[in-house]
C-alpha positions as CSV (number, residue, x, y, z in Angstrom):
1,M,1.4,75.4,9.6
2,P,0.8,72.6,12.3
3,S,1.1,73.4,15.9
4,G,4.2,72.4,17.9
5,A,2.3,69.6,19.8
6,A,0.9,68.1,16.7
7,H,4.3,68.3,15.0
8,R,5.9,66.5,17.9
9,R,3.3,63.8,17.9
10,G,3.6,63.1,14.2
11,P,0.8,61.4,12.1
12,R,-1.7,59.4,14.0
13,R,-0.7,55.7,14.1
14,V,-3.2,53.0,13.2
15,P,-3.1,49.8,15.2
16,V,-1.2,47.1,13.3
17,R,-3.9,44.5,13.6
18,A,-6.6,46.8,12.4
19,R,-4.5,48.0,9.6
20,D,-3.7,44.5,8.5
21,Q,-7.3,43.4,8.6
22,A,-8.6,46.4,6.8
23,G,-5.7,46.7,4.4
24,A,-5.3,50.3,5.4
25,A,-2.5,52.5,4.0
26,G,0.6,52.9,6.0
27,P,2.2,56.1,7.1
28,R,3.6,56.8,3.6
29,G,0.4,56.1,1.8
30,R,1.2,52.6,0.6
31,R,-1.5,50.1,1.0
32,R,-0.5,46.9,2.8
33,R,-1.8,43.4,2.2
34,P,-3.6,41.7,5.0
35,R,-1.4,39.3,7.0
36,E,-1.9,35.7,5.7
37,P,-0.8,32.3,7.1
38,C,2.3,30.8,5.6
39,R,2.0,29.4,2.1
40,G,5.3,27.7,2.1
41,T,4.7,24.6,4.1
42,C,1.4,25.2,5.7
43,A,-1.9,26.7,4.5
44,D,-3.7,26.0,7.8
45,P,-5.4,29.1,9.2
46,G,-4.8,27.8,12.7
47,A,-1.1,27.4,12.1
48,R,-0.4,30.6,14.0
49,R,-1.6,28.9,17.2
50,V,1.3,26.4,17.0
51,G,3.9,29.1,16.8
52,H,4.0,29.4,13.0
53,A,3.4,33.1,12.0
54,R,4.5,34.7,8.7
55,R,7.6,36.7,8.8
56,R,9.3,39.0,6.3
57,D,12.3,36.8,6.0
58,H,10.3,33.6,5.8
59,A,11.1,33.1,2.1
60,R,14.8,32.8,3.1
61,R,14.1,30.7,6.2
62,E,12.0,28.1,4.5
63,H,14.9,27.1,2.2
64,A,17.2,26.7,5.1
65,R,14.9,24.9,7.6
66,P,11.4,23.6,6.8
67,V,8.8,24.8,9.3
68,R,6.4,22.1,10.5
69,C,2.7,22.5,11.3
70,A,1.6,20.0,13.9
71,R,-2.0,20.3,13.1
72,R,-1.6,19.8,9.3
73,E,0.8,16.9,9.9
74,R,-1.6,15.1,12.1
75,L,-4.5,15.4,9.7
76,S,-2.5,14.5,6.6
77,V,-1.4,11.2,8.1
78,T,-4.6,9.7,9.4
79,G,-7.5,11.6,7.8
80,S,-11.1,11.0,8.8
81,P,-12.2,7.4,9.2
82,R,-15.4,8.3,7.4
83,G,-13.4,8.7,4.2
84,W,-11.1,5.6,4.3
85,L,-12.9,3.1,6.4
86,G,-15.3,1.9,3.7
87,P,-12.5,1.3,1.0
88,Y,-10.3,-0.2,3.7
89,L,-12.9,-2.9,4.7
90,V,-13.7,-3.6,1.0
91,L,-10.0,-4.0,0.3
92,A,-9.6,-6.5,3.2
93,L,-12.7,-8.4,2.1
94,L,-11.5,-8.7,-1.5
95,W,-8.0,-9.9,-0.7
96,G,-9.4,-12.2,2.0
97,C,-11.8,-13.7,-0.5
98,S,-9.1,-14.3,-3.1
99,F,-8.0,-17.6,-1.5
100,L,-11.7,-18.8,-1.6
101,F,-12.0,-17.8,-5.2
102,I,-8.8,-19.6,-6.1
103,A,-10.0,-22.8,-4.5
104,I,-13.3,-22.7,-6.3
105,A,-11.8,-21.8,-9.7
106,L,-9.4,-24.8,-9.5
107,R,-12.4,-27.1,-9.8
108,S,-12.5,-26.4,-13.5
109,F,-9.3,-24.6,-14.5
110,A,-5.6,-25.5,-14.3
111,P,-3.4,-23.4,-11.9
112,T,-1.8,-21.5,-14.8
113,Q,-5.2,-20.8,-16.3
114,V,-6.4,-19.4,-12.9
115,A,-3.4,-17.1,-12.7
116,F,-3.7,-16.1,-16.3
117,G,-7.5,-15.5,-16.1
118,R,-7.3,-13.2,-13.0
119,I,-4.4,-11.2,-14.6
120,V,-6.3,-10.7,-17.9
121,I,-9.5,-9.7,-16.3
122,G,-7.8,-7.3,-13.9
123,F,-5.7,-5.8,-16.7
124,A,-8.8,-5.2,-18.8
125,L,-10.4,-3.4,-15.9
126,L,-7.4,-1.1,-15.4
127,V,-7.2,-0.4,-19.1
128,V,-10.9,0.7,-19.1
129,I,-10.1,3.1,-16.2
130,L,-7.0,4.5,-18.0
131,V,-9.1,5.1,-21.1
132,A,-11.9,6.7,-19.1
133,R,-9.4,9.0,-17.4
134,R,-7.6,9.7,-20.7
135,E,-4.4,8.9,-19.0
136,R,-1.4,8.2,-21.1
137,A,1.1,5.6,-19.9
138,S,4.6,7.0,-20.6
139,I,7.1,4.3,-19.5
140,P,10.7,5.4,-19.2
141,R,12.9,3.2,-21.3
142,A,15.6,3.1,-18.6
143,R,13.1,1.4,-16.2
144,L,11.6,-1.0,-18.7
145,G,13.7,-3.9,-17.4
146,D,12.8,-3.1,-13.8
147,L,9.1,-3.1,-14.7
148,V,9.4,-6.6,-16.3
149,I,11.1,-7.9,-13.2
150,V,8.5,-6.4,-10.9
151,G,5.7,-7.7,-13.1
152,A,7.1,-11.2,-13.1
153,V,7.6,-11.4,-9.3
154,M,4.4,-9.5,-8.3
155,T,1.9,-11.1,-10.6
156,A,2.9,-14.1,-12.7
157,G,5.1,-15.9,-10.1
158,P,3.0,-15.6,-7.0
159,F,-0.3,-16.1,-8.7
160,V,0.8,-19.4,-10.2
161,L,2.4,-20.5,-6.9
162,F,-0.7,-19.8,-4.8
163,A,-2.9,-21.7,-7.3
164,L,-0.5,-24.7,-7.3
165,A,-0.2,-24.7,-3.6
166,E,-4.0,-24.6,-3.0
167,Q,-4.2,-27.9,-4.9
168,R,-2.3,-29.4,-2.0
169,V,-3.1,-27.3,1.1
170,S,-6.1,-25.5,2.4
171,S,-7.1,-21.9,1.6
172,V,-6.9,-21.2,5.4
173,L,-3.2,-22.0,5.4
174,A,-2.7,-20.0,2.2
175,G,-4.3,-16.9,3.7
176,L,-2.3,-17.2,6.9
177,V,1.1,-17.6,5.1
178,N,0.2,-14.7,2.9
179,A,0.3,-12.5,6.0
180,T,4.1,-13.0,6.1
181,T,4.6,-10.7,3.0
182,P,5.7,-7.6,5.1
183,L,8.3,-9.7,6.8
184,F,9.9,-10.8,3.5
185,T,9.6,-7.2,2.3
186,A,11.5,-5.9,5.3
187,M,14.2,-8.6,4.8
188,F,14.7,-7.8,1.1
189,V,14.6,-4.0,1.8
190,A,17.5,-4.5,4.2
191,I,19.4,-6.2,1.5
192,L,18.5,-4.1,-1.6
193,V,18.0,-0.6,0.0
194,P,21.2,0.3,1.9
195,H,19.7,3.4,3.6
196,E,16.8,1.5,5.1
197,R,18.7,-1.0,7.3
198,P,16.4,-2.6,9.9
199,D,16.8,-1.7,13.6
200,R,16.7,-4.0,16.5
201,V,12.9,-3.9,16.8
202,Q,12.5,-4.9,13.1
203,L,15.0,-7.7,13.5
204,V,13.1,-9.1,16.4
205,G,9.9,-8.8,14.4
206,I,11.4,-10.7,11.5
207,A,12.7,-13.4,13.8
208,A,9.3,-13.7,15.4
209,G,7.7,-13.9,12.0
210,F,9.9,-16.8,10.9
211,A,9.1,-18.6,14.1
212,G,5.4,-18.1,13.3
213,I,5.9,-19.6,9.8
214,A,7.5,-22.7,11.4
215,V,4.5,-23.1,13.7
216,L,2.1,-22.5,10.8
217,L,3.7,-25.3,8.7
218,G,3.9,-27.7,11.7
219,V,7.6,-28.5,11.2
220,W,7.6,-30.8,14.2
221,N,5.2,-33.1,12.4
222,P,6.2,-33.7,8.8
223,G,2.9,-35.3,8.0
224,A,0.8,-32.4,9.2
225,I,0.7,-30.6,5.8
226,D,1.9,-31.2,2.3
227,L,5.6,-30.0,2.4
228,L,5.7,-29.0,-1.3
229,G,2.5,-27.0,-1.0
230,G,3.8,-25.2,2.1
231,L,7.0,-24.4,0.2
232,M,5.0,-23.0,-2.7
233,L,3.2,-20.7,-0.3
234,V,6.4,-19.4,1.1
235,G,7.8,-19.0,-2.4
236,A,4.8,-16.8,-3.4
237,T,5.3,-14.5,-0.4
238,L,9.0,-14.4,-1.1
239,C,8.1,-13.1,-4.6
240,Y,5.9,-10.4,-3.1
241,G,8.6,-9.3,-0.7
242,F,11.3,-9.1,-3.4
243,G,9.0,-7.2,-5.7
244,N,8.1,-4.7,-3.1
245,A,11.8,-4.1,-2.2
246,W,12.8,-3.9,-5.9
247,S,10.0,-1.4,-6.6
248,R,11.1,0.7,-3.6
249,R,14.7,0.8,-4.9
250,R,14.2,1.1,-8.6
251,L,10.7,2.5,-9.3
252,T,10.1,5.1,-6.7
253,G,9.7,8.5,-8.3
254,V,9.5,7.3,-11.9
255,G,6.3,9.2,-12.4
256,L,3.9,6.3,-13.0
257,S,0.4,6.8,-11.6
258,P,-1.2,4.3,-9.1
259,V,-3.2,2.9,-12.1
260,T,-0.5,2.8,-14.7
261,L,2.0,0.8,-12.6
262,P,-0.2,-2.1,-11.8
263,A,-1.5,-2.1,-15.3
264,V,2.0,-2.5,-16.6
265,Q,2.7,-5.3,-14.1
266,L,-0.4,-7.2,-15.2
267,A,0.5,-6.7,-18.8
268,V,3.9,-8.3,-18.1
269,G,2.1,-11.2,-16.3
270,T,-0.2,-11.7,-19.3
271,V,2.6,-12.0,-21.7
272,L,4.6,-14.4,-19.5
273,L,1.7,-16.7,-18.7
274,A,-0.1,-16.8,-22.0
275,P,1.9,-19.7,-23.6
276,F,1.4,-21.9,-20.5
277,A,-2.3,-21.1,-19.9
278,L,-3.4,-21.5,-23.5
279,T,-1.7,-24.9,-23.8
280,S,-2.9,-26.3,-20.5
281,P,-5.9,-28.6,-20.5
282,L,-8.9,-27.9,-18.4
283,V,-9.3,-29.9,-15.2
284,A,-13.0,-30.4,-15.8
285,P,-15.7,-28.9,-18.0
286,V,-16.2,-25.2,-17.1
287,A,-19.1,-24.8,-14.6
288,A,-20.8,-21.6,-13.5
289,G,-19.3,-21.6,-10.0
290,P,-15.6,-21.8,-11.1
291,A,-16.2,-19.3,-13.9
292,L,-17.8,-16.8,-11.6
293,A,-15.1,-17.3,-9.0
294,L,-12.4,-16.6,-11.6
295,A,-14.3,-13.4,-12.8
296,A,-14.6,-12.2,-9.2
297,L,-10.9,-13.0,-8.6
298,G,-9.9,-10.9,-11.6
299,L,-12.2,-8.0,-11.1
300,G,-12.2,-7.7,-7.3
301,G,-9.0,-9.4,-6.0
302,T,-6.8,-8.1,-8.8
303,G,-8.1,-5.0,-10.5
304,L,-10.3,-3.3,-8.0
305,A,-8.1,-4.2,-5.1
306,F,-5.1,-2.3,-6.6
307,L,-7.3,0.9,-6.9
308,L,-8.6,0.6,-3.4
309,Y,-5.2,0.1,-2.0
310,W,-3.9,3.3,-3.4
311,R,-7.1,5.1,-2.5
312,V,-6.7,4.1,1.2
313,M,-3.0,5.0,1.0
314,E,-4.0,8.5,-0.2
315,L,-6.7,9.0,2.4
316,A,-5.2,7.3,5.5
317,G,-1.5,7.0,5.0
318,A,0.9,4.0,4.8
319,T,0.5,2.9,8.4
320,V,-3.3,2.4,8.2
321,T,-3.0,0.8,4.8
322,A,-0.4,-1.7,6.0
323,S,-2.6,-2.8,8.8
324,V,-4.9,-4.5,6.3
325,T,-2.4,-7.4,6.8
326,Y,-4.1,-8.2,10.1
327,V,-7.6,-8.4,8.6
328,I,-7.0,-10.6,5.5
329,P,-6.2,-13.8,7.5
330,L,-9.4,-13.3,9.5
331,V,-11.5,-13.2,6.4
332,S,-9.7,-16.0,4.6
333,T,-9.8,-18.3,7.7
334,T,-13.5,-17.6,8.3
335,L,-14.5,-18.3,4.7
336,G,-12.3,-21.4,4.4
337,V,-13.9,-22.9,7.5
338,L,-17.5,-21.9,6.9
339,V,-17.8,-22.0,3.1
340,L,-15.3,-24.7,2.1
341,H,-15.6,-26.7,5.4
342,E,-11.8,-26.9,5.7
343,D,-10.2,-28.2,8.9
344,L,-8.6,-25.7,11.2
345,H,-5.7,-27.2,13.2
346,W,-4.7,-25.7,16.5
347,Y,-1.2,-24.7,15.3
348,E,-2.5,-22.6,12.4
349,P,-4.2,-19.8,14.3
350,V,-1.4,-19.9,16.9
351,G,1.2,-19.6,14.2
352,G,-0.9,-16.8,12.6
353,V,-0.9,-14.8,15.8
354,V,2.9,-15.2,16.1
355,V,3.3,-14.1,12.5
356,L,1.1,-11.0,12.9
357,A,3.0,-10.1,16.1
358,G,6.2,-10.2,14.1
359,V,4.6,-8.1,11.3
360,A,3.4,-5.6,13.9
361,L,6.9,-5.2,15.4
362,T,8.4,-4.9,11.9
363,Q,6.0,-2.2,10.8
364,W,6.3,-0.3,14.1
365,G,10.0,-0.3,13.8
366,A,9.7,1.1,10.3
367,A,7.2,3.7,11.4
368,R,9.5,5.0,14.1
369,R,12.2,5.8,11.5
370,R,9.9,7.6,9.1
371,P,10.2,11.4,9.1
372,R,7.3,13.3,10.8
373,L,6.3,15.2,7.8
374,A,4.2,13.2,5.4
375,R,5.9,12.3,2.1
376,P,4.0,12.2,-1.2
377,V,2.7,8.8,-2.1
378,T,4.5,7.2,-5.0
379,A,3.2,4.3,-7.1
380,A,5.5,1.6,-6.0
381,A,4.0,-1.8,-5.0
382,A,1.7,-3.0,-2.3
383,D,3.2,-4.4,0.9
384,V,0.3,-6.8,1.2
385,A,-1.2,-8.8,-1.6
386,G,-3.8,-11.5,-2.1
């Protein structure tokens, strides 16, 4: 029979923190689990320091209002530069070298053969990777038409137009005009994706980009560049912009991996260009230089570049990946001047700076409208291409 004082005090209470850490039994003998950080939206052990402790009713609350963890959000967007800086620089180098490789390959091959060759070589590389991964490409029949459209405007069309244009204009100008791809992407997204209307900042960026294109082409002096070649360059970037917007509208969330989707695009380009490439005569007997340039263009600028793009996207996020747009013109201009000894007119770098300023405004306006929480990366299309 317990004494009266002991009966009034009741059983000795164990401190909550000690009981949680040791997993001690409660007053009724039931063993409690140690307190854990939230598993719903954040598995960061330091989440409790940003006001994110686990509660009994959390299972009900997380359906009504997602709880954010600032620390995890910050790490998931940028990552560590040690992880993505290497692939990022290699990607910029490969796409910047593409215009040099095109110019060299045109010494022996016709434009359609250059485009067809890079597509076939890049497609073969992606097929080898798919086989090595034992990855099966299950293509939804409802999206087959969309894949054909994207494959035509993201591979066959722009690859041929860039090769045709570089017969008339320099690779320096081709690399600078290619930097306008995000501008045309924003323009077509505003038309094709109703819920992503551009704001004022993006509209100013698009207008500045078009002004930069006019400076690049030297519109005040009709004899400055070949007009048809300049229009072909603009047409190629228009294809990229439309393909990116169409992918965002029709192919987001279809379940295709970052390797399967570009492989399908290159397969479509192979079928479309095969009749033209196989019937076109060679410009000159095939030499070692043009053959190696075409092989490098297919393996590096087409096949490997797609893989690096999605690798950087996974490690660093969309904002860092899109910034490769600013590095590609630097690489293509440097190689065109130093390797091909092309002329650099004063209005080309000036127009390039104006274009990149417009691209920066457009991407900044889009970044402001993105939700804070990082969304999963979907295999759509690249906002920059080479």
